[in-house]
C-alpha positions in Angstrom: -21.0 -11.4 3.1 -24.1 -10.8 0.9 -24.5 -13.4 -1.8 -22.8 -11.1 -4.7 -21.3 -12.7 -7.3 -17.7 -12.2 -7.5 -17.7 -10.3 -4.0 -15.6 -12.5 -1.7 -13.0 -12.7 -4.9 -12.8 -9.1 -5.9 -12.6 -8.0 -1.7 -9.7 -10.9 -1.4 -7.6 -9.4 -4.2 -8.1 -5.9 -3.0 -6.5 -6.6 0.5 -4.9 -9.4 0.3 -0.6 -8.7 0.9 0.2 -11.2 -1.6 -1.6 -13.6 -4.2 -1.6 -16.1 -7.3 -3.9 -16.3 -9.5 -5.3 -19.7 -10.5 -5.8 -20.1 -14.2 -8.8 -21.6 -15.9 -8.4 -23.5 -19.3 -7.2 -20.3 -20.7 -4.4 -18.3 -19.4 -6.3 -15.0 -19.5 -9.3 -16.4 -17.5 -8.8 -16.7 -13.9 -10.9 -19.2 -11.7 -9.4 -18.7 -8.3 -6.4 -17.8 -6.1 -4.2 -18.3 -3.1 -3.6 -15.3 -0.8 -1.5 -14.3 2.2 1.5 -12.8 3.4 4.0 -14.5 0.7 7.0 -16.8 0.6 9.8 -16.7 3.1 12.7 -16.5 0.9 15.4 -17.9 3.2 13.3 -21.2 4.1 11.0 -21.1 0.3 7.9 -21.7 2.4 4.7 -19.4 3.4 5.2 -17.1 6.2 2.1 -18.1 8.1 0.4 -20.8 6.2 -2.6 -20.8 9.1 -3.4 -17.6 7.6 -3.2 -18.0 3.7 -6.4 -18.4 1.9 -7.6 -20.5 -0.7 -10.2 -18.8 -2.5 -12.4 -20.1 -5.7 -14.2 -17.4 -8.0 -18.2 -17.9 -8.4 -17.1 -15.4 -11.4 -14.6 -15.5 -13.8 -12.3 -12.8 -13.9 -10.2 -12.1 -16.9 -7.2 -10.2 -17.3 -8.3 -6.8 -17.7 -10.3 -7.5 -14.4 -7.3 -8.2 -12.8 -5.6 -5.5 -13.9 -8.2 -3.1 -12.8 -8.2 -4.7 -9.1 -4.2 -4.5 -9.0 -4.8 -0.8 -9.9 -7.6 -0.1 -7.6 -5.6 -1.7 -4.9 -2.3 0.3 -5.4 -4.5 3.4 -5.4 -6.1 2.6 -2.6 -2.7 2.0 -0.5 -1.7 5.3 -1.9 -4.7 7.2 -0.6 -4.1 5.7 2.9 -0.4 6.8 3.2 -1.4 10.6 2.2 -4.1 10.3 4.6 -1.5 9.1 7.4 0.9 12.7 6.5 
């Protein structure tokens, strides 16, 4: 990855199926995330723990940034579904 501040965190949030944000001292500032395939509802464990990834952000993301990333991720998914038809 090129050394662009925030790029690893941004790409992880855009393309991961499930993520859990790590909050900083303020509930509106996030310092990292745990990303992966989610939790198995029966066993209450990670679906594939070997594929889970903890990312520490090198920049702080606030709630507005997370909302924008989420909107972009949804838009990207919708566009890929349209192109498959």
